C-alpha positions in Angstrom: -41.6 -80.3 -35.4 -45.1 -78.8 -36.0 -45.5 -75.1 -36.2 -48.9 -73.6 -36.2 -49.9 -70.3 -37.6 -52.5 -68.8 -35.3 -55.3 -66.7 -36.6 -55.7 -63.5 -34.6 -58.8 -62.7 -32.6 -59.0 -60.0 -29.9 -61.7 -58.8 -27.7 -63.1 -55.2 -27.8 -63.0 -55.0 -24.0 -60.0 -53.6 -22.2 -59.9 -53.3 -18.3 -57.3 -53.6 -15.4 -54.0 -55.4 -14.4 -51.4 -55.5 -11.6 -47.8 -56.4 -10.9 -47.7 -57.9 -7.4 -44.7 -60.1 -5.9 -46.2 -62.5 -3.4 -44.2 -62.2 -0.3 -43.1 -58.6 -1.1 -46.2 -56.8 -1.5 -45.7 -53.1 -2.3 -48.8 -50.9 -3.2 -47.8 -47.4 -3.4 -50.7 -45.0 -3.3 -51.7 -42.1 -5.5 -55.0 -40.2 -5.8 -57.5 -42.0 -8.1 -61.3 -42.3 -8.2 -62.2 -45.4 -6.2 -63.8 -48.1 -7.9 -66.1 -50.2 -5.5 -66.4 -53.9 -6.0 -69.1 -55.5 -3.9 -67.5 -58.9 -4.4 -64.2 -58.3 -2.4 -64.4 -59.8 1.1 -61.6 -59.0 3.7 -60.9 -62.7 4.9 -57.7 -62.4 6.9 -56.5 -59.2 8.2 -55.8 -57.8 11.7 -55.5 -54.2 12.6 -52.4 -52.7 11.4 -51.1 -56.1 9.7 -50.1 -56.3 6.1 -51.9 -59.2 4.8 -52.2 -61.2 1.4 -54.3 -64.3 0.2 -52.2 -66.7 -1.4 -54.4 -69.8 -2.1 -58.2 -70.5 -2.7 -59.8 -73.7 -3.4 -63.1 -74.6 -5.1 -65.1 -74.4 -1.8 -64.0 -70.9 -1.3 -61.4 -71.7 1.5 -58.6 -69.1 1.6 -55.1 -69.3 3.0 -52.4 -66.6 3.3 -50.1 -64.7 5.6 -49.6 -61.6 7.5 -46.6 -59.3 8.4 -47.6 -57.9 11.9 -47.6 -54.2 12.5 -45.1 -54.9 15.3 -41.9 -55.1 13.6 -40.7 -57.5 16.3 -43.3 -60.1 15.6 -42.8 -62.9 12.8 -44.9 -63.3 9.7 -47.8 -65.8 10.4 -49.9 -68.2 8.3 -53.8 -68.2 8.5 -56.7 -70.0 7.0 -60.1 -68.6 6.4 -62.7 -71.5 6.3 -66.0 -69.7 7.5 -63.9 -68.3 10.3 -60.4 -66.9 10.2 -57.8 -69.0 12.2 -54.0 -68.5 12.7 -52.0 -71.6 11.9 -49.4 -72.8 14.3 -45.6 -72.3 13.5 -43.1 -74.9 13.2 -41.0 -73.3 15.9 -42.7 -70.7 18.3 -41.4 -67.3 17.4 -40.3 -68.1 13.8 -42.1 -66.9 10.6 -44.6 -69.1 8.5 -46.4 -68.5 5.2 -49.4 -70.5 3.9 -49.3 -70.5 0.0 -51.8 -72.9 -1.1 -55.0 -74.9 0.1 -56.1 -77.9 -2.1 -59.6 -79.2 -2.7 -58.6 -82.3 -0.5 -58.3 -79.9 2.4 -54.3 -79.9 2.6 -52.7 -76.4 3.3 -49.2 -76.1 1.9 -46.6 -73.5 3.1 -43.1 -72.7 4.6 -41.7 -72.1 7.9 -38.2 -71.6 9.4 -37.1 -74.1 11.7 -34.9 -73.7 14.8 -31.6 -72.9 12.9 -33.5 -70.5 10.3 -33.6 -73.1 7.6 -36.7 -72.7 5.3 -38.8 -75.9 5.5 -41.9 -77.0 3.5 -44.8 -77.7 5.8 -48.4 -78.8 5.7 -51.5 -78.3 7.8 -55.0 -79.7 7.3 -58.5 -78.2 7.3 -59.6 -81.0 9.5 -57.0 -80.3 12.0 -55.5 -76.8 11.5 -53.8 -76.7 14.9 -51.3 -79.4 13.9 -48.3 -78.8 11.6 -46.2 -81.3 9.7 -42.7 -80.9 8.3 -42.0 -82.7 5.0 -38.6 -84.1 5.8 -35.8 -83.5 3.3 -38.3 -81.5 0.8 -36.8 -78.2 1.5 -37.8 -76.3 -1.7 -41.5 -76.3 -2.8 -42.0 -76.3 -6.5 -45.5 -77.6 -7.2 -48.6 -79.2 -5.7 -51.8 -80.7 -6.9 -55.4 -80.8 -5.6 -55.2 -84.2 -3.6 -52.3 -82.7 -1.6 -49.4 -84.2 -3.5 -46.2 -82.0 -3.2 -43.1 -81.8 -5.3 -39.9 -80.1 -4.5 -36.2 -80.4 -4.4 -33.6 -81.3 -1.8 -30.4 -79.3 -2.3 -27.1 -80.6 -1.3 -24.1 -78.2 -2.1 -24.3 -77.6 -5.9 -26.8 -80.6 -6.8 -30.4 -80.9 -6.4 -32.4 -84.0 -6.0 -36.2 -83.8 -7.0 -38.6 -85.4 -4.7 -42.3 -85.9 -4.4 -44.4 -86.2 -1.2 -47.6 -88.1 -0.7 -49.8 -88.5 2.4 -49.4 -92.1 3.8 -46.2 -92.6 1.8 -43.8 -89.9 2.5 -41.0 -88.5 0.4 -40.2 -90.5 -2.8 -37.1 -89.6 -4.9 -37.4 -88.8 -8.7 -34.0 -90.2 -9.9 -33.1 -87.3 -12.3 -30.3 -85.4 -10.8 -30.3 -81.7 -11.2 -33.7 -81.5 -12.7 -36.5 -79.4 -11.2 -40.2 -80.5 -11.0 -42.1 -77.6 -12.5 -45.7 -79.0 -12.3 -47.9 -81.9 -11.4 -51.2 -83.0 -12.5 -54.2 -84.6 -10.7 -54.5 -87.9 -12.6 -52.6 -90.8 -10.8 -50.6 -93.3 -12.8 -49.8 -96.2 -10.5 -50.6 -94.3 -7.4 -48.6 -91.0 -8.3 -49.4 -87.9 -10.3 -47.5 -87.2 -13.6 -44.6 -84.6 -12.9 -43.4 -82.2 -15.5 -39.7 -81.5 -15.1 -37.1 -79.4 -16.7 -33.2 -80.0 -16.6 -31.2 -76.9 -17.3 -27.8 -78.6 -17.5 -28.9 -81.2 -19.8 -31.1 -78.8 -21.8 -34.1 -81.2 -21.7 -37.5 -81.6 -20.2 -39.3 -84.9 -19.1 -42.7 -86.3 -18.0 -41.8 -88.6 -15.0 -44.5 -91.1 -14.1 -44.4 -93.9 -11.5 -43.7 -97.4 -12.8 -44.5 -100.5 -10.6 -42.2 -102.9 -12.5 -39.3 -100.8 -11.5 -40.7 -99.3 -8.3 -39.5 -95.9 -9.2 -40.3 -92.9 -11.4 -39.5 -93.3 -15.1 -38.9 -90.4 -17.3 -40.0 -89.7 -21.0 -38.2 -86.9 -22.6 -40.3 -84.5 -24.3 -39.4 -83.9 -28.0 -37.6 -80.8 -28.9 -37.7 -79.1 -32.4 -34.6 -79.2 -34.7 -32.3 -76.4 -33.7 -33.8 -75.7 -30.4 -34.2 -77.1 -26.8 -37.4 -76.7 -24.5 -38.3 -76.1 -21.1 -41.7 -77.4 -19.8 -43.6 -75.3 -17.4 -47.0 -76.7 -17.0 -49.0 -80.2 -17.3 -52.5 -81.0 -17.1 -54.8 -83.9 -16.3 -54.5 -85.4 -20.0 -50.7 -85.3 -19.7 -50.5 -82.5 -22.3 -47.8 -80.0 -21.5 -46.9 -76.4 -22.1 -43.7 -74.4 -22.0 -41.1 -72.7 -24.3 -38.6 -73.7 -26.8 -35.5 -71.7 -27.1 -33.6 -71.0 -30.5 -30.4 -69.1 -31.4 -32.8 -66.4 -32.6 -35.4 -66.4 -29.9 -38.1 -68.1 -28.0 -41.5 -69.6 -28.9 -44.5 -70.8 -26.7 -44.8 -74.7 -27.0 -47.6 -76.9 -26.5 -47.2 -80.8 -26.4 -50.5 -82.8 -27.0 -49.0 -85.7 -25.4 -45.6 -86.8 -24.0 -44.1 -88.2 -27.1 -45.5 -85.9 -30.0 -43.4 -83.0 -31.4 -44.5 -79.7 -29.9 -46.8 -77.1 -31.5 -44.9 -73.7 -31.6 -46.8 -70.7 -31.4 -46.5 -68.6 -34.5 -48.4 -65.5 -35.9 -51.6 -64.5 -34.0 -51.1 -60.8 -34.8 -47.7 -60.7 -32.9 -44.8 -59.0 -34.9 -42.5 -61.6 -36.4 -39.6 -62.3 -34.0 -41.8 -61.7 -31.0 -40.5 -63.9 -27.9 -43.3 -66.0 -26.4 -43.5 -68.5 -23.5 -46.2 -70.7 -22.3 -46.7 -70.3 -18.6 -50.1 -71.7 -17.5 -52.1 -74.6 -19.1 -55.5 -75.9 -18.1 -57.4 -79.1 -18.7 -59.1 -77.8 -22.0 -55.5 -77.8 -23.4 -55.5 -73.9 -23.4 -52.3 -71.9 -22.7 -51.6 -68.5 -21.2 -48.7 -67.0 -23.2 -46.3 -64.1 -21.8 -44.5 -62.0 -24.4 -42.6 -58.7 -24.7 -44.0 -56.2 -27.0 -42.2 -53.7 -29.3 -42.0 -51.1 -26.5 -40.3 -53.7 -24.1 -43.5 -54.2 -21.9 -44.6 -57.5 -20.6 -47.9 -58.6 -22.1 -50.0 -61.6 -22.0 -52.3 -63.6 -24.4 -54.8 -66.8 -24.3 -53.9 -69.5 -26.8 -56.7 -71.8 -27.8 -54.6 -74.6 -29.0 -57.5 -76.8 -30.3 -58.9 -73.9 -32.5 -55.7 -72.3 -33.3 -56.6 -68.9 -32.0 -54.6 -66.4 -30.0 -56.6 -63.7 -28.0 -54.4 -60.7 -27.0 -55.2 -59.8 -23.3 -55.3 -56.0 -23.2 -54.3 -53.6 -20.4 -56.6 -51.3 -18.7 -57.3 -48.0 -20.5 -54.0 -46.1 -20.0 -52.1 -49.0 -18.9 -49.2 -50.5 -20.7 -48.4 -53.9 -19.2 -50.2 -57.3 -18.1 -49.0 -60.0 -15.8 -51.1 -63.2 -15.5 -51.3 -65.0 -12.1 -53.4 -68.0 -12.9 -55.6 -69.8 -15.4 -58.8 -71.9 -14.3 -60.3 -74.9 -16.0 -63.3 -72.7 -17.1 -60.8 -70.6 -19.2 -60.9 -67.5 -16.7 -57.5 -65.7 -16.5 -56.6 -63.6 -13.6 -54.2 -60.8 -14.0 -52.7 -57.7 -12.6 -52.1 -54.5 -14.4 -51.5 -50.8 -13.9 -53.8 -47.9 -14.9 -52.9 -44.6 -16.4 -51.4 -43.5 -13.0 -49.2 -46.7 -12.8 -51.2 -48.0 -9.8 -51.6 -51.7 -9.5 -55.0 -53.1 -10.4 -56.6 -56.6 -10.1 -58.6 -58.1 -13.0 -60.0 -61.2 -14.6 -60.3 -62.0 -18.3 -62.4 -64.4 -20.5 -62.9 -64.6 -24.3 -66.4 -63.5 -23.9 -65.9 -60.4 -21.6 -62.2 -59.3 -22.1 -60.4 -57.7 -19.1 -62.8 -56.8 -16.3 -61.4 -55.1 -13.0 -62.0 -56.5 -9.6 -62.0 -52.9 -8.4 -60.5 -51.6 -5.1 -61.9 -52.1 -1.4 -62.5 -50.0 1.6 -61.8 -46.8 0.2 -58.4 -48.0 -1.0 -56.4 -47.1 -4.2 -55.0 -50.4 -5.5 -55.6 -54.2 -5.3 -53.8 -57.3 -6.7 -55.0 -60.8 -7.6 -52.8 -63.7 -6.6 -54.5 -67.0 -7.1 -57.7 -68.5 -8.5 -59.5 -71.8 -7.6 -59.2 -74.7 -10.1 -62.7 -74.2 -11.3 -62.6 -70.6 -11.7 -65.4 -69.9 -9.2 -63.2 -68.0 -6.7 -60.1 -65.7 -6.8 -58.1 -64.1 -4.0 -55.4 -61.5 -3.5 -54.7 -58.4 -1.5 -55.8 -54.6 -1.6 -54.9 -51.4 -0.1 -57.6 -50.0 2.4 -58.2 -46.3 3.2 -55.7 -46.5 6.0 -53.0 -47.7 3.7 -52.9 -51.3 5.1 -52.9 -54.2 2.9 -55.8 -56.5 3.4 -56.2 -60.2 2.5 -59.2 -60.5 -0.1 -61.5 -63.0 -1.8 -64.1 -62.6 -4.3 -66.5 -65.0 -6.3 -66.1 -64.9 -10.1 
């Protein structure tokens, strides 16, 4: 086990945040001076509907879903690619949500089928009027920028991890009761590497396709003495991040490769005994860390694993919490927070600028960011307008 003591570095900038549950957006309104943000664009909202952007790619294409103003109508998915288009449902009259759009043009989401079973589906930017069901993959867990999707098929009390690729279909990953947590964009023998956690076995693996055996082969990530680890993210260099659990707490972990002992986060200005977890990882090997402060509030930090530096991500003035929703490859972090009036606010953070608010839109009082493109050039989310409706939004960074 390698344990690294982190030097502490913080920025002097403190801005805005938000706590937004995708799929259950609740933005309560209170009086507050409006902060205009010229970059917000309403990309996918119809009169009276409650809408949210859930995915954006490096070309600025946005996807999301809306809950219609008419309570008798189902949720519907949409894509905004120069123009706004509703996406077809798997079954007419059943709800759908679009949750991601890749750089290759695949749109990934969920729909209910004829018997109300939640089903993973895809659409295509080249043919948005066509929908495809991904067979037995009924729980979506991750995707990459080439359109490869991982998920789980559940049968009674057991779960079978699966991976789907265009032209190949669904391929099993033969580790029962393990969940794919993330996949990268670098193919090994025709498939990306998959980060997997297995709660019953208290182990984590990196799975890669092996042509000699014609199946995925798993490499167990090393765990430190006295603890076991849960992987949460993997990058294109097959580095991984997650958390290692001990009898006296949890520590954020970074694996420089699949066979090395994890580096555990220690110090960095956090009080001794602070519970930390690595939640996002980019291709620079940098990690977003979530932790709970002494007051019991959720907070966030940026861990530069190469330099051994931890940067604390501050709330907005008067705010008390931060929640990160993404980390781009240019080291931009998107987050949601609350201001002094406990109103939800969207923001971005970098080492150079600190926390910078995206602001509100259309006379509204709150906003929330949900997603960032891999390059960091675009972000998207939702915001409350002057009529109290939730609008789907996009901005350039």
